[in-house]
C-alpha positions in Angstrom: -69.1 -183.3 153.6 -69.3 -181.6 150.2 -69.8 -183.8 147.2 -67.6 -181.5 145.2 -67.2 -177.9 144.0 -69.2 -176.3 141.2 -68.0 -173.1 139.6 -70.5 -170.5 138.5 -69.3 -167.7 136.1 -72.2 -166.1 134.2 -72.2 -162.5 135.1 -76.0 -162.5 135.5 -75.5 -164.9 138.4 -72.1 -164.2 139.8 -72.6 -160.6 140.7 -75.7 -161.0 142.9 -76.3 -164.7 143.0 -79.6 -166.4 142.3 -82.0 -168.3 144.6 -82.0 -171.3 142.3 -78.3 -171.9 142.9 -79.4 -173.1 146.4 -80.5 -176.4 144.7 -76.8 -177.2 144.1 -76.0 -176.5 147.8 -79.0 -178.5 149.0 -77.8 -181.4 146.9 -74.5 -181.3 148.8 -72.2 -179.3 146.4 -70.1 -176.2 147.2 -70.9 -173.3 144.9 -68.0 -171.1 144.0 -68.4 -167.6 142.5 -64.9 -166.1 142.7 -65.3 -163.7 139.7 -68.4 -161.6 140.7 -69.8 -159.7 137.7 -66.7 -160.4 135.6 -66.0 -162.6 132.7 -62.9 -164.7 133.7 -59.9 -165.4 131.5 -58.2 -168.7 131.0 -55.6 -168.1 133.8 -58.3 -167.2 136.2 -60.3 -170.4 135.3 -57.1 -172.5 135.6 -56.7 -171.3 139.2 -60.0 -172.9 140.2 -61.7 -175.1 137.6 -59.4 -178.2 138.0 -60.8 -178.6 141.5 -64.4 -178.6 140.3 -66.8 -181.4 139.3 -69.3 -179.1 137.7 -69.2 -175.8 135.8 -72.1 -173.5 135.2 -70.5 -171.5 132.4 -71.0 -168.2 130.7 -69.7 -167.0 127.4 -66.0 -167.1 128.4 -63.6 -169.1 126.2 -63.1 -172.7 127.5 -60.1 -174.0 125.5 -58.9 -177.6 125.3 -55.7 -176.7 127.1 -57.8 -175.8 130.1 -60.0 -178.8 130.0 -57.0 -181.1 129.8 -56.1 -180.1 133.3 -59.6 -180.6 134.7 -59.4 -184.3 135.6 -62.5 -184.4 137.9 -64.7 -182.1 135.9 -67.8 -184.0 134.7 -70.1 -181.4 133.2 -70.1 -177.9 131.6 -73.6 -176.5 131.8 -74.3 -173.3 129.8 -77.0 -170.9 130.9 -77.8 -170.4 127.2 -77.7 -172.3 123.9 -74.4 -171.2 122.5 -71.4 -173.6 123.0 -69.0 -172.2 120.4 -67.0 -170.8 123.2 -66.2 -174.4 124.4 -63.7 -176.8 122.8 -66.2 -179.5 122.2 -63.8 -182.0 120.9 -61.6 -181.7 123.9 -64.6 -182.0 126.2 -65.5 -185.3 124.5 -62.0 -186.6 124.8 -61.9 -185.9 128.5 -65.4 -187.3 129.2 -66.9 -183.9 130.0 -70.6 -183.6 129.2 -71.8 -180.3 127.7 -75.3 -179.2 128.4 -77.4 -176.2 127.2 -80.4 -174.4 128.5 -82.5 -175.0 125.3 -85.0 -172.3 124.6 -84.6 -170.6 128.0 -83.7 -167.1 126.6 -85.4 -167.3 123.2 -88.3 -165.0 124.1 -86.0 -162.4 125.6 -83.7 -162.4 122.5 -86.6 -162.2 120.2 -88.1 -159.2 122.0 -84.8 -157.4 121.8 -84.6 -158.2 118.1 -87.9 -156.5 117.5 -86.9 -153.6 119.7 -83.6 -153.1 117.8 -85.5 -153.4 114.5 -87.9 -150.6 115.5 -85.0 -148.5 116.9 -83.2 -148.8 113.6 -86.1 -147.7 111.3 -87.1 -144.8 113.7 -83.5 -143.7 114.6 -84.5 -143.7 118.3 -81.0 -143.7 119.8 -79.8 -141.0 117.4 -82.8 -138.8 118.3 -82.3 -139.3 122.0 -78.6 -138.5 121.8 -79.2 -135.3 119.7 -81.7 -134.1 122.3 -79.3 -134.9 125.2 -76.6 -132.9 123.4 -78.8 -129.8 123.2 -80.0 -130.3 119.6 -83.3 -130.8 118.0 -82.7 -133.2 115.1 -85.5 -135.2 113.5 -84.9 -138.3 111.4 -87.6 -139.4 109.0 -88.4 -143.0 109.8 -90.2 -146.0 108.2 -93.3 -147.9 109.2 -92.8 -151.6 109.2 -96.4 -152.5 108.1 -96.1 -154.3 104.8 -92.3 -154.5 104.9 -90.5 -157.8 104.3 -88.6 -159.3 107.2 -85.9 -161.8 106.3 -85.2 -164.3 109.1 -82.0 -166.3 108.8 -82.4 -169.3 111.1 -85.8 -170.5 112.1 -85.2 -172.2 115.4 -87.1 -171.1 118.6 -85.7 -167.5 118.5 -86.4 -167.1 114.8 -89.9 -168.4 115.2 -90.6 -166.0 118.0 -89.4 -163.1 115.9 -91.5 -164.1 113.0 -94.6 -164.3 115.2 -94.0 -160.9 116.7 -93.3 -159.4 113.2 -96.5 -160.9 111.9 -98.3 -159.0 114.7 -96.9 -155.8 113.2 -98.4 -156.7 109.8 -95.0 -157.6 108.3 -94.4 -160.2 105.6 -91.8 -162.8 106.7 -89.6 -164.9 104.6 -87.1 -167.3 106.1 -84.0 -169.3 105.3 -82.7 -172.3 107.2 -80.5 -175.1 105.9 -82.7 -177.5 107.8 -86.2 -176.1 107.2 -89.2 -177.2 109.3 -92.1 -177.5 106.8 -94.7 -177.4 109.6 -93.8 -173.8 110.2 -94.8 -172.9 106.6 -97.8 -175.1 106.7 -99.2 -173.6 109.9 -98.4 -170.0 109.2 -100.0 -167.9 106.5 -97.4 -165.1 106.8 -94.2 -167.1 106.9 -92.7 -168.6 103.8 -89.3 -170.3 103.3 -87.1 -169.1 100.4 -83.6 -169.7 99.1 -81.0 -167.5 100.8 -80.4 -165.4 97.7 -84.1 -164.5 97.5 -84.3 -163.7 101.2 -81.3 -161.4 100.9 -82.5 -159.8 97.7 -86.1 -159.0 98.8 -86.1 -158.2 102.5 -86.3 -154.7 103.9 -85.0 -155.8 107.2 -82.7 -158.9 107.8 -82.3 -160.6 111.2 -79.8 -163.3 112.1 -80.6 -166.2 114.3 -78.2 -168.9 113.2 -74.8 -170.4 114.3 -71.6 -169.0 112.9 -69.6 -170.9 110.3 -66.0 -170.6 109.3 -66.9 -168.0 106.7 -69.1 -165.0 107.7 -72.6 -165.1 106.4 -72.6 -161.3 105.8 -69.6 -160.6 103.6 -68.8 -158.8 100.3 -70.5 -161.2 98.0 -73.7 -161.7 100.1 -73.9 -157.9 100.7 -73.9 -157.4 97.0 -77.1 -159.5 96.9 -78.9 -157.6 99.6 -81.8 -155.4 98.8 -80.3 -151.8 98.8 -81.3 -149.9 101.9 -81.9 -153.0 104.0 -81.5 -152.8 107.8 -79.6 -155.6 109.6 -80.1 -156.9 113.1 -77.6 -159.4 114.7 -78.5 -160.8 118.1 -76.8 -164.2 117.3 -73.1 -164.3 116.7 -70.4 -161.6 115.9 -68.7 -164.0 113.6 -71.7 -164.0 111.2 -70.6 -160.6 110.0 -67.4 -159.4 108.2 -66.9 -156.1 109.9 -64.9 -154.5 107.1 -67.4 -155.5 104.5 -70.3 -154.3 106.5 -68.6 -150.9 107.2 -68.2 -150.3 103.5 -71.9 -151.3 103.0 -73.0 -148.8 105.6 -70.9 -146.0 104.1 -72.3 -146.7 100.6 -75.9 -147.0 101.8 -76.3 -150.6 100.7 -77.1 -151.3 104.4 -79.2 -148.5 106.0 -78.4 -149.4 109.6 -77.0 -152.2 111.8 -78.0 -153.2 115.3 -75.9 -155.8 117.2 -76.0 -157.5 120.6 -73.2 -160.1 119.9 -69.5 -159.6 120.1 -66.3 -161.7 119.8 -65.1 -160.3 123.1 -66.9 -158.5 125.9 -66.6 -155.6 126.2 -65.8 -155.3 122.5 -63.0 -153.2 121.0 -64.6 -150.0 119.6 -63.9 -150.5 116.0 -64.8 -148.2 113.1 -67.9 -150.3 112.5 -69.1 -150.0 116.1 -68.5 -146.3 116.2 -70.5 -145.7 112.9 -73.5 -143.3 113.3 -75.8 -145.9 111.7 -74.9 -148.6 114.2 -76.8 -149.4 117.4 -75.0 -151.4 120.1 -76.4 -153.2 123.1 -74.3 -155.0 125.7 -75.3 -158.6 125.1 -78.7 -158.1 126.8 -80.8 -160.4 124.7 -81.2 -163.0 127.3 -80.7 -160.7 130.2 -84.2 -160.4 131.4 -85.6 -161.5 134.8 -87.6 -164.2 133.1 -84.9 -165.5 130.8 -82.3 -165.6 133.6 -84.7 -167.5 135.8 -85.4 -170.1 133.1 -81.8 -170.4 132.0 -80.6 -170.8 135.6 -83.2 -173.4 136.4 -82.3 -175.4 133.3 -78.5 -175.1 133.8 -78.7 -176.2 137.5 -81.0 -179.2 136.7 -78.6 -180.2 133.9 -75.6 -180.2 136.3 -77.5 -182.2 138.9 -78.7 -184.7 136.3 -75.2 -185.4 134.9 -73.6 -185.7 138.4 -76.3 -188.0 139.6 -75.8 -190.2 136.6 -72.0 -190.2 137.2 -72.5 -191.3 140.8 -74.9 -194.1 139.8 -72.3 -195.7 137.5 
């Protein structure tokens, strides 16, 4: 007899499954994947989540109105670290634990960040598209050696990015509202600086922080940015004011923008996203074989741990 149902919705798992999900079945739970390869909406979740005790969740919105109808749900386990898609206050009110796969995809996101940075400064997508369209267009690029990389947010992803950038002989300055002094003490190339200095001196800026109510990249902060700076966002769409950034791209204040994070997936093709100086990737930062494996392992173990604790009470 099943101990209960567990809903699995991350597209990296629901399309083709994953061997690690067998751990849930071996523990006596029924695994449900009714939306293969698709991000479910609230109505779709409402049709099945109230009957579940566990939820291995993706980036879909999980509002309080939905959680209020999930009387037996005990745990929401993300296969990543972001939980801003979950109404956390409602989860607490209904006794639903929220778990994250801490650090599981940090390496994959960091490597994509470096790839996007190099793609920006060498105009790789533009060159490829020109050739595919029958042209022969060359874009003069930049070498990153000696350039200053500004890292906003120095958690695991930001630290990985800094280490990789150091290997490219870049200078790294970072900003974090909660700085870790050991990073600066143990790293000869990394230095903390006030946000204004990071913005005003970096040649390339990369975002690895949570979103706040006000976008970090907006008109007044763009005015502080070193003219001709490149911007990489593999963190959160809400960190950027799209209208302000579009103006900065048109004026040349920002030389190029690469993004892997969107408010909705797939995103609406706005003027910003269609801009010739913008590189888009389809939320692939943590979509590597290794990251998916680590994230799934963590997410599954978190579900089993919470449900075991609930049963023991």
